[in-house]
N, C-alpha and C positions, 0 to 999 in steps of 0.2 A: 541595465547592467548586464555584462557578459558573465555569467556564472563560471566558476572555476570546474564544476561538475554539473551534469545532467543526471537527475535521479528519476528512473522510470519505476512507478510503484505497480506492482503485482499486474503486469500485462500478460495475463495467463488465459488460457482456454476456457476455464470454468466461469470465468468473469464476463466472457463474451455472449452475444445472443445465442440462446441454445444451451448454454453451459448450465452446470449445477447451480451456480449462484449468480445467474445473469445480471449484469448492470445495465440498464437501459442505454442505448447508444454507446456501449462500451467499444464497439468496433471502429467508430468514428475518432477514437483517440490514436489508433496505429498510425495513420499518415502523418498525423501531427508529430507522433515519435519520431518517425522516420525522417521527417524534414528536420528536426531539431538535432537528432544525432549527427547529421552531415556537418553542422558546424561546432559542435561540442568537442571541448577538450578532453574530457574524460566522461564515460557513460557507465553509470552503475545501474543494475536492473535488481529489482528485488523480487522474490517468489514466496507467497504462502507456501508452506512445504509441511504440511501436516502428516504425522504418522496416522495410519488407519485407527478409527475409533478415538480420535482426538476428543477432548473433553468438552470442546466449544460446539461440538455437533449434537444436534437435537437427538439423533439416532442413539447417542451414548447415554441418553437418561430417559427412561421409560415414563411417559406422561408429559413430557415436554413437547410443545409444538414449535416448529420454526418460527422465530421472531419472538418468543417469550424471553423475558428476562430472569436470570437465576444467579447463584452465588457459584463461582469456580475459584478455587484457591483462594477465598476470601475477597474476590473482587466481582463486581457486577458484570454479567456476561450476557450477551444475546445468544440464543439458541440458533445456530446456522444448519442449512443443509450441508451433508457431507461434500467437501470440496477441496480441490488441490491437494488430493491424497499423494503422498511421495511415489513417484514412479508411473503416476496413471497419466493418461492423455489429457486429462483436465488440468494437470499441474504444469503442463508444458507451456512455454511462451506461445502467445496467440499467432494464429496464421498471418502471414504477412509482414510480421515485425522484423527489421533487418537485424538478425542477431549478430551479424559479422561486426557491429559498430560497438557492442557491448565489451567493456574491458573487465568488468568486475559483476559476479552475481552473489548477492547476498540472500540466504534463506531466512526464512522467519517462521514463528509458529511451529517449531520442531518439538517444543516440550509438550507431551500430551497433557499436562495439569494445568497449562497456563496459555491463552491466546497472546497473539502479537500483531496489534494493529500497526504500531509504529515500525519503521525500519531500523530504528537504533535499538529498541528493547523490547522485551516481552511487556504485557500489560502491567501496570503498576511500577513501572520503572525496573523491573527485575532482568537479569541475564541479558547483558549487551550481545547484539547480533554480530559485532565487528566492524559494522559499517563506520562508526565514529574513528575508530583506529585506522581504517583504510583511508578515509577521506584526510586525516592527519598526516599519514604517510605520503600521500600525493600532494599535500600542501594546498589542499582546497579549502577555502574559507568562505566562498559563496556558492550556492547551490540553486539550480532551477529545479523544480518539482512538479512533474506531471503524472497521471496515472488513475488507478482505480482503488478505491472509490473516494470521491470526494469528502464524504461524511464519515468515512472510516479511516482506512491506511493512509490516504493523503493527509487528513487532518491530523491525525497524531504524528505522522512522521514530521510535518511542518512544525508542530507544537515543540517536538523534541529538539529538532534542528535548531530552533530559536533559543531554547533553553542552554543548549550547548554553545550557542554564540556564533552560529552561522548566520551570513545574510542569506535570506531565501526570497526567491521570485517563484509564484505560481501562475501558469498560464491555463486559465480555465478553459481555453480551446483544447487542451489535452488533458482535462478531467471530467469525469461523470460520476454522479451520484446514484447511490442505490435506492435512497429514500424510501427506508422503512415507514418513516412518517412523513407526510408532506411538508416540504419546507426544511427537511435537514440538511440539504446540501447548502442551501442558503444560509442557514445558522453556522454550518462549519465555515463558510467563507468569512462570515463575520468574525468568528473566533481566531482565525489566521490573521485577519487585518488587525485584531486587538493584539495580537502576540508580535506585532511590527513586521509581519511578512509583507512583501509587496505582491498583491494580487491584481493580476490584469486579465481582461475579458478576451 
């Protein structure tokens, strides 16, 4: 399938090796993204764009360690290191990404009281990001999704895209998992397949 739009999920400096929340092999996604953008009709890039002291940061909760699960606004939440803070170098798109091909940037995680794994909504389906409205405005009905991380933001973006009725293709060559628990990325791929996304190696 040739998708109507290419969606690049969170290709930001803090998710690259050496970043605040480094995804193993995250830098290997960049050349895949650049190659796909050359053939894409529309390119949308998402950014984690957290205010300082965001509620998902372990540092905002004394006694919590990175990786702990706790309740944030009534939802299960992983405690993350401070990352992708608005206006910082770590929140910038990663080095080497061809930004000239990006038509639209969608920011997520801007509400300090709730995290936003999906590119479409805050967690729990709250507060749309505007991505669905943008895709409808450009007439996109099918998406190719790549980015970081397979087991969090890519997964939840794909599940919401399917719920909203988009045909979705995921190329795992352009995805990497954070793997807080071994096998998380593989389990995420199975969830995407069960949601009728087309997942290719």
